[in-house]
Residue, then its C-alpha position, 0 to 999 in steps of 0.5 A: m500500500r502506498y501513502g502520500f506522505t512526504f518529509t517536510n521538516l524536522f523539529g526538536s533540534v536545530y544544530r548538532e555538529g559540523n560547520v554552518v554556511f551562509l547562502h544567497g548573500g546571507d538570506l539562507l543559513l545551512s545547519p547540519v542536524g544529525r544526518r540531515v541539513t536544515g536551511f533557515d530562510f531569513k527572508r520568509n522567516c521559516s526553516k526547512t529540512f532537506p529531503f536527503e539523508s546521510i548514513q552518519n552524522i554530517e560533519r562538514i558542508a562545502v558549497s560551490p561558488d555559484e551555489s548550485l552544488m553542495i557536498v556533505v560529508g559524514k563522520d566516516g568520510r562518506a559524502l553526498l553530492v547534492s544539487l541545491l537547485k533540485l535538492s536531489v542527490l547526484h552522487q555518493f562518494n567515500f573519502k575513506k577517512q574522516v574529513q576535518d575540512i573541505k572547501y571549493s576553490p574560488c574559481g570552482r574548478f577544484i575541491c580540497s579536502t583533508h585526508g589524515r596527514h595528507v591533503q587531496v585536491w579533486h576536480s570539481p564535479g558538474n551538475t549532471k549525473d556522471f559515473s565517476p564525477f570525483q576525479l583526483f587531481h593531486t595528493f599533497s603530503g609532508l604533514h606530521d599530524d592530521a590536517v584540520s584546516i584548509d583555505w584557498s588563495w584568491d586566485s586559486r593557485f595556492v592552498i594553505v593547510g593547518s595541522k595538529d603538528m603546530t605548522a601550516k603548509i602552503y602548496s601550489i595548484g599546478l606548476i609555478p616556476g621556482f615554487s616548492s611547498v613552504t612550511l610556516s612554523g612557530h606556534r606552540h599549540s595545534l592550529v585551529a585555522c589558517f587563512f589567506q588575505w584577500q587579493s594577497l599571499n599574506v597569511y593568518t594562522v590561529a592556534t588554540d592557545c589564543a595566538v594569531y600570527v601574521w605572515y608577510c609574503q615577499t611576492s605579490l599576486d601582480q608579480l606572480d601574474k606577470l611571471m605566469k604570462q611570461q611563462a605562457l609566452q615562452l611556451e607559445s614561442n617554443v611549442g610548435p609543430e617542429n617541437e611538440s615534445f617541449d618540456v614545460s618545466s624547462a621554460k626559462v622565464g627570467k628572474l624567479l620570484d622570492y617565495r618566502w613568508e616572514l613572521s611580521d606580527r605575533h598577537l598573543f591574548l590571554q583568555k582566562h581558562t579557555t582556548i580558541s575552538c573555531a575561527q573564520l575570516h571575512h576575506t573582503k573586509d578582513l574581519l577575523v571572528l574567534g570563538f572560544a571554549n567558554g562561549v565567548f566570541s570576539l571580532y577583530e580587524m586585521p592585520h592590526f588585530q584591533l578588537i571591534h566587538s566581543l560577546s558571550i552567547s553561551n556557557q559552552s564551547i562554540s563549535s562553528v562560526c560563519v560570516n555572511q557576505t556583507g560581514e554584518w551577521l555572524a552565525f554560531g553553532c554550539s554542539d554541546l547545547g544544540q544551539l544556533v545563534v545569528w548575531e548582528w554585531q553592528s546593531e547588537s541584536f539577535i537575528l536568530k536564537q534557537q536551541g533544541h533539546y539537550y537530550d532525547v525527545n520523549v513525547l510530543g503533542y499537536s495543538p487542537d488546531g494543528q498550528w503548534i507542536a509541544t515536545g518534552g525531553d529528558d532535559g526537563k524542558v517543554k518546547l513549543w514549535d510553530t509547524v509553519s515556520g519550524f521555529c521554537f518560540v517558547t521554552f518552559h524549563k520548570h521541570i527538574a527531571g525528564v518530561t514523560g508526557v505532554v497534552w494540550g487543553n481542548s481550547g489550545q490555550f494551555v499545555l500540560s506536562s508530566s515529569l519524573d520529578g513528581t509534578v504535573r505543570a500547566f503552562d499558559v501558551h499566551r502569557y508564557r507562564n506556569f500558572r498551575t502545578f499539580t502534586s501528589p500527597h506522597p512522592v511519585q514519578f509520573s509517567c503519563v498525563a491526560v486531560g478531560t473532554s471539557s479541559d477541567v480535569v487532569y489525570a496523571g499516572s504514576q510509574d512505580t505505585f500504579e496510581v492515577f491522580v485526578w486534579s481540578v484545573q481551576t483550583g489545582r486541588l486533588l480530587e481523587v486517587c485511583c489505585c491500579p494494582n499490578m497494572f502499568c499506566t500508559 
């Protein structure tokens, strides 16, 4: 038998782990939620979970420069190539190792991904279903520990890789005369991120011990462009019908450039009892956002490292940070709390602040009109969700133990919840307050709750004593206790 049910949205969680990504200039935010990806549309003020699903929890998301393709990678290295235009899976691929970071090149021709102590560069797949869309271009080695961060230069000719071995390596994509891989060392702790400066070969490296280094390159991109043009002219003059086997590496292009990176500035700032957990650079405006393990983030203007803004948004570590195209909105994800925050630092206001259940979701209930959903979890919270927008608009945290049941009143003006803490609470969904608390004469743990047809009587069943308690909603007075020997209340 075939049913007409289609997956629409996912409630109960807004962020699990991995990186968050802005799309469409900041109008859409992609957040990994377990094995799925949820998109938050700020123009329409709604959220939608994409229909595809990964085998393992998603850790990394990479979007092509034209925003037509997306690669999602799970914990085990299995990846999905997804078309953002049709929201369909084009191909499945296995990187065979955990991917710490993956990024498209600015030109869109290549994809760079970490592979343990190696870095792999792939040809970018197309929008069509091919038999083998992922073609390996080159594998770089030389790292002594796992690679954790990747960034491309503005012209897509260089890629920088940060590693746990406290160094960063710069590789070239293709043949560049006189260049070999460069190692940047000097940090005392493992790197969190490394970035190229916009339209420059200068580099920023960020370590976990609250250290940011600025590296100055002796060569500019203009000098490199002139060198590559000279090489192209040399090849055109030497390669012809009479000399078809000319070696490209033997082309003489005059004086070679000086590919050296010198440490120009060390910015050491001590944060009490914390470390840097994530970092992101807005390339065009040269804004560096640092997230710390104590839930604080700071915004700096580079390369002088001037503090612009700082705020505490959580009491747990910030797992991911992203900046929109204009540099006005900052998106943060906290995996320990399942929290997703979008902050506008200029006006100092929240654009989005959502948090799912900390532990498992135990029960749920629809409102009589089907507009809202109430969920209860092991974290003792009762959350109300809008079925149209997908957002949580109120959280009740009066319970001190797991919630075992939720039920709506027939009028839809209040919701009842039972908990293992021995209370049944009634919440007003318009004033957002706990207006009634029902308790038993002796300590029990409630396993379920129900309401009468006229919403004037509340029933709750105990877990261990097998009793049913009856209260009046208006007065909160216990009306009757019914014993159910040798039976479980469900």
